[in-house]
C-alpha positions in Angstrom: 103.5 107.8 82.5 104.5 106.6 86.0 105.2 102.9 86.5 103.5 101.6 89.5 104.4 98.1 90.9 101.9 96.1 93.2 103.9 97.2 96.2 103.9 100.9 95.5 101.8 102.9 97.9 99.6 105.6 96.8 97.5 108.5 98.5 95.3 111.1 97.1 96.7 114.4 97.3 95.1 117.4 99.3 95.0 119.6 96.1 91.8 118.3 94.7 88.1 119.0 95.3 85.5 116.6 94.0 81.7 116.7 93.2 79.2 114.2 91.7 77.7 115.4 88.6 75.0 113.4 86.8 76.3 110.1 88.1 80.0 110.9 87.7 82.7 112.3 89.9 84.5 115.3 88.7 87.7 116.3 90.2 89.4 119.8 90.2 93.0 119.8 90.6 93.1 123.3 92.4 96.9 123.7 91.8 96.7 122.9 88.1 93.1 124.2 87.4 92.3 121.2 85.5 89.1 118.8 85.8 89.1 115.1 85.5 85.9 113.0 85.2 85.6 109.5 86.7 82.9 106.7 86.2 81.8 104.5 89.2 85.0 102.4 89.1 87.5 105.3 88.7 85.5 107.1 91.6 85.8 103.9 93.7 89.6 103.8 93.1 89.9 107.4 94.2 87.9 106.6 97.4 90.3 103.7 98.1 93.3 105.9 98.0 91.9 108.5 100.4 94.3 107.0 102.7 97.8 105.6 101.9 97.3 102.1 100.2 99.4 99.8 98.3 98.4 99.3 94.6 98.0 95.5 95.3 95.0 96.4 97.6 93.3 98.7 95.3 93.5 96.1 92.6 92.0 93.4 94.9 89.0 95.5 96.0 88.3 96.6 92.4 88.3 92.9 91.5 86.1 91.8 94.3 83.6 94.8 94.1 83.4 94.9 90.2 83.7 91.1 89.5 86.5 91.7 87.1 89.3 89.2 86.3 92.8 89.8 88.2 94.7 90.5 85.0 92.2 93.0 83.6 91.8 94.7 87.2 95.5 95.1 87.5 96.1 96.4 84.1 93.3 99.1 84.4 93.8 100.0 88.0 97.6 100.5 87.4 97.0 102.5 84.2 94.4 104.7 86.0 96.6 105.3 89.0 99.4 106.3 86.9 97.3 108.9 85.0 96.2 110.2 88.5 99.7 110.5 89.5 100.6 112.3 86.4 97.6 114.6 86.9 98.7 115.4 90.4 95.5 114.0 92.0 97.4 111.0 93.5 101.0 110.9 95.1 103.4 108.0 95.5 104.3 107.6 99.1 107.9 107.4 99.8 108.5 104.1 101.7 111.3 105.5 103.6 
C-alpha cells in the first residue's frame, strides 16, 4: 500500500468516471475497467482531491465536516487515499 504523509499532495486522475447510484458514488477506472463504490465520506474525500490538495487539508476537512476525532480522521483518510492511489483513481503529485 502507498504510504502517504500529511504533506503529500494528491489529485484525482482523469482516468475515472463517476455516477451516483442509490446514495453511493460509483467510480469506474476506465484504464483498468474496475468499479469502486464509495459512501458519503469517501465521496467527499474524492471531491476534495478534484484539485491537487495536501493530505493534511483533506483530513482537516473530513474532521470538521463529519465531526470525527483527529486521529480517526487521519488514519481513515490516509488509508482510503492510499487505496485510491493503488486503484489508479488518485495520483501523488510530484513536489518538484
